[in-house]
C-alpha positions in Angstrom: 9.5 -8.9 6.4 11.0 -11.2 9.0 11.8 -9.8 12.4 10.3 -6.2 11.7 8.6 -4.6 14.5 4.6 -3.9 14.3 3.8 -0.4 14.9 0.6 -0.8 16.8 -0.9 2.5 16.2 -3.3 2.6 13.1 -3.5 6.1 11.5 -6.9 7.8 11.6 -8.4 6.9 8.2 -9.9 10.3 7.7 -6.6 11.7 8.2 -4.2 10.2 5.7 -3.4 10.5 2.1 -1.2 8.6 -0.4 0.6 9.3 -3.3 1.1 6.2 -5.5 4.3 5.9 -7.3 3.7 4.3 -10.6 7.2 3.7 -11.8 6.3 5.1 -15.3 8.9 7.3 -17.1 7.3 10.2 -19.5 9.3 12.0 -22.1 7.6 14.9 -24.0 7.9 14.7 -27.7 7.7 17.5 -30.2 4.5 17.2 -32.3 3.1 14.1 -30.7 2.1 12.4 -27.7 4.5 11.7 -24.9 6.7 8.5 -24.9 6.2 6.7 -21.9 7.7 3.3 -20.4 7.8 1.4 -17.1 11.0 2.0 -15.4 10.6 0.2 -12.1 8.1 -1.6 -10.1 7.5 -1.7 -6.3 8.2 2.1 -6.0 7.4 3.3 -2.3 4.2 5.2 -1.7 4.2 8.5 0.1 1.7 8.5 3.0 0.7 11.5 5.0 -0.7 10.2 8.2 -2.4 11.4 11.4 -2.8 9.5 14.7 -5.5 10.7 17.4 -3.9 9.5 20.7 -4.7 9.7 24.4 -2.0 10.8 26.8 -0.9 7.0 27.8 -0.9 6.3 24.1 1.2 9.1 23.4 3.9 8.0 25.6 4.0 4.6 23.9 3.8 6.2 20.5 6.8 8.3 21.3 8.6 5.3 22.5 8.2 3.5 19.2 9.3 6.7 17.6 12.5 7.0 19.7 13.4 3.2 19.0 12.8 3.9 15.3 15.4 6.9 15.6 17.8 4.8 17.5 17.6 2.1 14.9 18.7 4.6 12.2 15.4 4.7 10.6 14.6 0.7 10.1 11.4 -0.2 8.7 8.4 -1.7 10.6 5.1 -3.3 9.9 1.9 -1.1 9.9 -1.7 -1.6 9.0 -2.9 0.8 6.4 -5.8 1.1 3.9 -4.0 1.6 0.6 -4.3 -0.8 -2.2 -7.8 -2.1 -1.4 -10.7 -1.2 1.0 -9.3 -3.8 3.9 -6.5 -2.6 6.3 -3.3 -4.6 5.2 0.0 -5.0 6.7 2.9 -3.0 5.0 6.5 -2.4 5.4 7.0 1.2 6.0 9.3 3.6 7.7 8.9 7.1 8.7 10.2 10.0 6.4 12.9 11.8 8.4 12.0 15.2 10.0 8.3 14.8 9.4 6.9 13.4 12.7 5.0 16.5 14.4 2.8 17.1 17.3 0.1 19.0 15.6 -2.3 19.6 18.5 -2.9 19.0 22.2 -6.4 19.5 23.6 -6.9 18.2 27.0 -6.2 14.4 27.0 -6.4 14.3 23.1 -3.1 14.5 21.1 -2.7 14.6 17.4 0.6 13.4 15.6 1.2 14.1 11.9 4.0 12.2 10.0 4.9 10.9 6.5 5.5 7.5 5.9 7.4 5.7 3.0 5.5 2.5 2.3 6.4 -0.3 0.1 3.5 -1.6 -2.0 2.3 -5.2 -1.7 0.8 -5.7 -5.1 4.2 -5.8 -7.0 3.6 -9.0 -8.6 0.6 -9.4 -11.0 0.5 -13.1 -10.1 -0.8 -12.0 -6.6 -3.2 -9.2 -7.7 -6.7 -10.5 -7.7 -8.3 -7.3 -8.4 -6.0 -6.4 -11.2 -6.7 -9.8 -12.8 -10.4 -9.1 -12.4 -10.0 -5.6 -14.1 -8.2 -7.2 -17.1 -10.7 -9.8 -17.6 -13.6 -7.0 -17.4 -11.4 -5.0 -19.9 -11.1 -7.8 -22.3 -14.4 -9.7 -22.0 -16.8 -6.8 -20.7 -20.3 -8.1 -20.3 -19.1 -11.6 -21.4 -16.7 -12.1 -18.5 -19.1 -14.4 -16.6 -19.4 -16.6 -19.7 -15.5 -16.4 -19.9 -15.0 -17.5 -16.3 -17.5 -20.5 -16.8 -15.7 -21.6 -19.9 -12.2 -21.4 -18.0 -13.8 -23.2 -15.1 -14.9 -26.2 -17.6 -11.5 -26.2 -19.3 -9.6 -26.3 -15.9 -12.0 -28.6 -13.8 -13.0 -30.9 -16.5 -11.1 -30.9 -19.8 -7.7 -30.6 -18.2 -8.3 -33.2 -15.6 -7.0 -35.9 -17.8 -3.8 -34.1 -18.8 -3.0 -33.8 -15.0 -3.4 -37.4 -14.2 
């Protein structure tokens, strides 16, 4: 993500939706459940977004859009709330032909567009909440006890191994 332009306009949170691409291929089987397998990871998410802009912001927004068009659709960085509750920086690009001026009411302008967004949590090693979900699924109500045991093993028992 080096040298990517940061898109400074954050979409209205009540005005966007996301379709999460799971990368799972499913084939229906006669007389039984479907066969499923993981095909690819890191598939882009499709996000429909809305921006509520003042007139001056609209001019700057369109400037960013024109620069994006002139680049041939190069990706940019944008803050979105997708894979967690906090706004996080993602690499994205507009889906060509989807940027629309949807309304202008006085000094307020609403723009809609679709974004193709690369997920951040491709590696399971960097996904704290997926690890917590797995611990909860395996240990259930005993998860705190399991974490205490792991903490003892790592901080006390393995200390002599590391030295």
